[in-house]
N, C-alpha and C positions, 0 to 999 in steps of 0.2 A: 333293530333299534339304532337310532342315531345318537352318536356320541355327542357330549356337550360342546365339544370343540368344533366338530363339523356343523352343528346348529348355528353356533355363533358365526361361523365363516359364512354360511348360507344366509342368515340374516343380514349380515354386513353387506354381502353382494346385492341383496335386494334393497337395503335401505342404506346406502352410503352416507357417512356423516356429512352434514354441509360444511363446506369450507375447508375440508381436508383434501390436499392436492393428490390427484391421481398421477401416477407416473406417466409420462407421455413416451411415445414409440419413437425410436430413432434419435435418442437424446445426444445431441452435439455438444452442449454446455449446460451449466447449471440453470440458466434461465429457461431452456427448454424442458427442463425436467417437471415443470409444473403444468397442470392442466389449465384449459380455458376457465374452468370453473373456480380456479384458485382466487384468493383474496388479493385484490389489486395491490396492497401494501407489500405482499409477499412477492408478487410479479415485479414490483418496482425495485425492491431490494435486490433481487436476483439479476435484473438488468443492470443495476449500478455495479454490482459485483462483476458481472461478466464483462462490462465495458471496462472496468478498471483492469481486470485481468489481461484482456486483450491489449490495451495500451502498455501495461507493465511488461508483458511478454515481449512486446516489440521493442520496448525501450532496452530491456535486458540483452536482447539479440543484437541490437546495433552498438551498444556499449562494448558488448564482447568482440564484435568484428571490427569496429572502428577504433577502439582504444585498448583492446585486449583487458578489460576491466569488468567489474560486476556493478550491479545496482547498489548493493550495500556499501562497497567502497565509494562510489559516486555520493551516495547519501552522506556518509561520514565526512568527505571532503567538503560536501556543501555545508554542513554544520560548521566546520572549521572556517570555511571562507567567510561566513557571516561574522566570525568572531576571531579577527586576527590575534588577540591577545592569547587565544587558546581556550579550551574548555577542559574541565576535570573529566576524567573518565567516567565518573558516576553521572555527570550531566550529559555526556554524549549518549551514554546507555539510555537515560531517561528520554531525551529527544528523539532518538531513534527508535524507541520502544522495543529494545532488544536486551538481552541480559549482557552483564558486564564481561562475560566470557567471549561473547560474539565481539563485542567492541575491541577487547584486547587482542583477539586473533587478527582483526582487520588492521589494528594500529600497528601490530608487529609486522605485517606484510608491508604496509605503506613505509614504515620506519626503514626496513630493510631496503627498500627501493629509493631512499632519500626524499620521499615526498611529505613525511611529517617528522617532527621531533617531539620528544617528551621532555618536559621541564619540571623540576621540582617547583611546587608552590611555595613562594617565599613566606606566605602566611601560615602554611600548614605542611610542614616538611613530609608528613605522610601521604599528602595527596599529590598526584601527578597531573600536570595540564598538557595537553596535546595541542600543537598548532602546525599549520602548513609551513613548509619551507618554501622559498622562492621558486624552487622547481615544482613543488606540488601545487602552488598557486598558478603557475603558468599552465600546467597540464589541466588543472580544474577549469580554468577560464576557458581553454579550448573545448573541453567536454561540455561545459555549461551552454556555450553557443550553439553547439551541434544538438544537445538535449532540447533546448528551447525551440530550435528549428524543427526538430522531429515531432514534438507535440503539436505545434502550430500545423504542421503538415497532416498529422493524423486527425486533428479536429477540423481540417479543412472542408469536410463535407457539410458544416453548419455555417450558416450565415452569421455576421457580426450580431444581428438582432437575436437570432436563435441562441447564440453562445451567451449573450447578455441576459436574455430571459431565463436560461437554464442556470446560469450562475446565480442569479437572483432567487430562484426558487430553491436551489440546493442550500443557499444561505439560510432561507427561512426554515428548511428542514434541520440544518445543523443547529440553528439556535433553539428550535423546538426541542431537539434531543438533549442539548446541553441543559435546557431549563427543566426538562422532565427527568433527566437522570442524575440532576444535582445531588438529591439526597442519597444516592447509591454509593 
């Protein structure tokens, strides 16, 4: 007699659910983990994620090699570069979408290196604002130029027209997501 569990497994093998991704063989990245019968939405999402991860990994590598820094440090300095008056720690945390503890740790490191300073907020003495020092601004300027060149280089396999169309289509998707997730 066949057990209920083995009967379900046999039935599932004979009648796979439509739209459920089957694991691909020789998986190299997340995108390749879906089968050809997967929903196009899932395949697109995984392609976007894989592409983002590839670019981000290379940016991390280059920042480490060229500037002995990390992407989170670069991101924090980028936020501060846009706000010369400084930003409160809570605002930095919100903008970077990380915990306050992460921002504090990165800020501590950058402060020890003389790249940022903390100032008491004159309007709220319990609040601390962080801003770039002149040395921090000079370093960030050099990193930003290199970062931009790297991104341009990595996306160099696409024509200007292809980049423009992709940018437009991703903008449409971004707006759709904002509109549809607004109630959440």
